[in-house]
N, C-alpha and C positions, 0 to 999 in steps of 0.2 A: 441271225443274232437275236437273242432274247433281250428286249429292252427293259430289263429290270436290274436294279442294283441298290446296294446299301453303301453310301459314300460318307466319308468323314471330312471332306474338304469342300468349302471352308467351314462347314458345320455338319452335323449329322443329317443326312438326306436319305429319305426312303423314296426311291424312284421306281415307278412302274404303274401300269394300268390296274385300277381297282384298289390301290393301296390306301385310299381314304378310309377303308374299313379298319385300318390299323390306328386310327386316331385315338381310341381309348388307351392303347399301349403307349402312344407318344405322350399323351397327357400324364400318364403314370410316371414315365421317364422324366418328365419335366416337373413333377411334383404338384400337378394340378388336380384338384378335386371338384372345383366349381368354376370352370373357365367361362369367360365371356367371348362369344364369337363376334368379331367386328368385321363388317363388310359394308359395301356401298349400297345406295338406294336401289340401283338397277338390279342387283343380285338378290336382294332380300327375299323376294317372292318367287324366285326360280326353283325348279325341282332340285338342282344340285345343292342348294342351301338347305331346303327342308329335309332332304335325305341326310345331310351332314348333321343337322340338329337331331334327327331321329337316332343316328348312331350315338351321339352324345347322351341323349336321354336314356337309351337302352342300356348304356354302361353306367348309369347312375350319376352322370355329370351335369344333369339339368339341360336346359335348352336356352340359356342366356344369350340374347341377341341384341346387338346395337348396330343400326344401319343408317343413321343420319350422317352420311358421309358424302360430300360433294365430289364431282369428278376431279377437281383440284382441291383437295382437303385443306381447310383453314383452321385457325385457332378456335373459332366458334364450334366447329365440329369436334375438335379435341376437348374443349371444355365440357361439352355435352357427353362425350364418351367417357371421360374421367368421372363425371358425376354418376353416370350409369354404372360404371365399374365399382365405385365405392359404395353406392347405395345398395347394390346387389350382393355385396360381400364376396366378390370374386377373388380368386387367387392366381389368376393367369389369363392370358389372352390368346385366342386362336385368331390370327390375322388371316382373313379369307378373302380372296378376290384378285383383282388386278392391282395396279400400282396404288390406286387411291385407298382401297381397303387394307392392303398390306402396310402402306406407310402410316395410315391413321391408327391401325391396330397396334403397330409397334410403339407409336407415340403414346397411346393410352397406357400401355404397360410401363413405359418409361416415366410418364408424368404423374401416374396415380398417387405416388407417395412423395413427390417433390414439393418444395415450398416456394421455389423461385419460378418466375414466368418462363415459358418455353423458349423465348427469344434469348434468354441468358445462356442457352446451350448451343447456339449456332456454331457451325463448323469453322471456327476461327481460332487459330492457335491452340491453346490448351483449355478453351472454355468448357470442354466436356468434363474437366476435373471438378467443376463447380457442382456437379450432380452428386446426390447421395446414392452411390452405387448399391448400397445394401437394401434399398426399398424398390429397386427396379424389379417388376414382376416377370416371371418366365413367359416366353413367347413361343408359340408354335405357328409356323407360317404354312399356308396352303394356297399356292397360286392357282388361279383359274384362268389366267391368260398366259401367253408365252411372249414376254417382252421386257418388262421393267427389270426383272431379276431382283426385286426388292426383298424377295424371300431369303437371299443370301447376303444382304447388305447390313451395314452397321449404322445406317442413317435413314432418315425420312425427309421428304420434301413437303414443307407446310407453307401455304400461302398466307401472308398477312392480309387480312380482309380490308384493312384500312389503307395500307400503302400499295396494295396489289403487287408486292414483291414476294418472290418465292425464296424461302430460307431453307438451308440444309441443316438439319439438327442431327448431331452425331454423338454416339457413345458406344464404346466397344461392346457393352452388354445389351445393346439393341439387336445384335446378331441373334436370330432365333435359335433356341435350344435344339429344336427338331424341325425339319422341313419335310412335308409330304408333297411330292411332285407326282400327281396322278393325271396323266394326259387325258383320261376319259372326262375330266372336269372341263376340258377346253373344247369339247366336240360341239357344243352349242353356240360357240362364238360366231357372230355374223361376219361376213366377208371383210367389211371395212375395219372391224376391230382386229381380225386376224392379220390384215395387212399392216395396220398402224402399229400394233404391238410387236409384230415380227420385225418391222423396220426399226423399231426402238432398239431391239436386241442387236440388229445389224449396226446401228449408229454407235452403240456402246463399244462394239468390237472395233469398228473403224477408228473411233477416237482413241481408244486405248492403244491400238497399233500405231497411231500417228504420234502419240505423246513422246516427247523427248526423254522422259525420265527412264532410269535404268531399272528394269524389272523383267528379266527374260522369261519368267514363268507366265506372267500376264501376257507377254507378247505372243507366246505360243498358244495360249488359250484363246486370245483374240483372233488369231489366224484361223484356227479350226472352227471357232464360232462363226466366222464369216462364211466358211465353206458350208456349214450346216444350214445356215439361212439361205444361201444361194441355191442349194439343192432341194430343200424341203419346204420353204415357204410357198413357192408356187404350187406345190402339191396340196398343202394344207388349205391354201386359198381356193383352189379348184374343187376340192372335195373335203369338206369339213369333217367327214367321218373317217378320213385316212389316219388311223391311229398311229402308224409308224411315223408319218409326217408330223403329227401332233406331238409325239414323244420327242422326236429329234429337235423340234422347235422349242419344247420346254427345256431341253438340255442347253440349247443355244442361248436361251434367255438367262439361265443361271450362269453360263459361261461369260456372257457379256458383262454382267454385274460383278463377277469375280475379277475379270480382266481390268475393269476400269479403276481398280486400286492404283493402276499406273497413271491414271489421270484422264480427265475429259477436257474438251476444248471448246472451240467457237460454236460448234453445233448446239451444244447444251447452253452455252452462254447466251445464245440467241433464243433458243426455244423456251427457256425458263421464264424470261420476262414476257414473251409473247403469250404463253399459256396463262400467266398471272393476269395479264391485262385483257386478253381476248377470250380466255377460257377455251382454248383450242385443245385438241387431243395431243398429248405430248409426243407420242411416237410418230404420228403423222406430221407434226410440226418439225421434228428432227429430220424426217425424210425430205421435206420441202427445202430445208436449209442446207442439206448435205452437198448438193452440187456446187453451190456458191462457195462453201467452205473448202471443199476440195480444190477448187480453182485458186483460192486465196493461199492455201497452205502448200500448193504444188512445189514451190522452190525448195521447201524443207522436207517434203515427204516423197517426192517422185521416185527416188532411188529405192526406198524400201517397198514401195508399192509395185515396182518391177518384180520383186520377189513374190509378193502377195498375189499378183495377177497370174504369175506362172503356176503357183500352187492351186489357185482357184480355177485354172483352165481357161483363163481369159487372155486372148491375144492382144498385143499392142502395149504391154506395160502399163504405166500410169494412165496414159491417154485412153487405153482400152478399158481400164478400170473405171475411169471417170464416165466414159460413154455407157458402160454397163450399168452404173448406178442410175443414170437418168432413164435408161430403157427399163430397168427393173421397177423403178417407181411407176413409170407409165403403165406397165403390165399389171400393176396392182391397184390401179385406179387412184393414185396419189396426185393431188393437184400440183401444178408446176410452179406456181408463184405464191408468195405470202399474201398477196392481194386476194387470192382465192379463199384465204382463211379469214378475211376481214381486216387484215393489217393495212394501215394507211401510211402515207408518207409523213403526215402530220404527227403520227405517233412515234416516229423513230427516235426523237430526243429522249422521250420517256423510256423507250426500250433500251437505248444505249446506257442510260443511267442504271437500269436494272441489271444489265449485263456486266457492267463494270464492277458492281459490288458482289457479283456472283462468284463464289470460290471456284466454280468449275472452269473459270477462265484459265486457271493455272496449268492445265495440261496441254495447252495449245502449243504446237511447235514454233509458232511465230507469236511474239508478244502482241496482245490485243490492246489497242488504244481507243480512245473515243473516236478519233478520226477514221481509223480503219474499220471499226465496228459500224460506224455510220455508213461507210461505203459497202460493207457486207450486207447490211439490212437493205440498202437500196438495190444491190445486185440481185437479191432474192425476191424483191418486191414485184 
């Protein structure tokens, strides 16, 4: 099978090794003549970034770059990015990187022409309608990890640097116009990032599959996404140059983010406040939280995971799947406890408050309360 394709769901996606060379054509399709490439600090000086800037420059697009982006991007990063965008006279954003670069890049394009603060557009009710949709700049997304799936999302996660709360900012026009998924860009990822981002994709699929909301399309995508991660993440982890494994993981990442339109639950409700307070890697935090959340949700999800386990070739139904998850984490060097990430028992009340206000709670198959979230944090500690 040739792992190359042009897809139109949920947006236009150019998938395949070497397709970063098609960036100029993607810019033309999006109407960009002077884009700003937004990425994170860790990627700014790497060869894949300089090569992408070279492609832009050779096509007459300039080499505008903004990289003052933290691992958990906040409103200060956003303000600086918007200032750079406006000062440079840019007409679109190339969001380049993992979740932080993609999320911040999308927000720069979204906020560059707005007059209200970003918090006014949190994913609550119809708050997104407050935005002036006509001034949202076009976005091209280029993922360099295989995990968050932010390249196919209509929202970004931004941390409030004062309250340490993560907020989901949503607008339909934040969905990138064109996505370039080039697995060659992920070859240089270190093992711990390969594992953490890959398990982020797995968590998205697990939570979407667990969500009680009706969305059969997302349910099917989540199931196949789990299979791809199960089969190809160990290969990508063992050999970072395995381009087939890298490609399949890049597909799984986009699938996870597409599937979680059906909803996310307690894993993300826990990991968002932990990441905001302790600055932990999001995907790794999801992986550490997953066993405790599966135990908590077992009464509501055991039957459907009987079917999932069979499809995934896992014996023992739900119990077999739960055991697989822990063994999978162990094989990829994931810590077993939240305490290994620096989380303390004294911090749990603050984390519970952060989880309670997080909209991602809404897709959990069992309603989350302060009491049972407290017990979940303690169980994972």
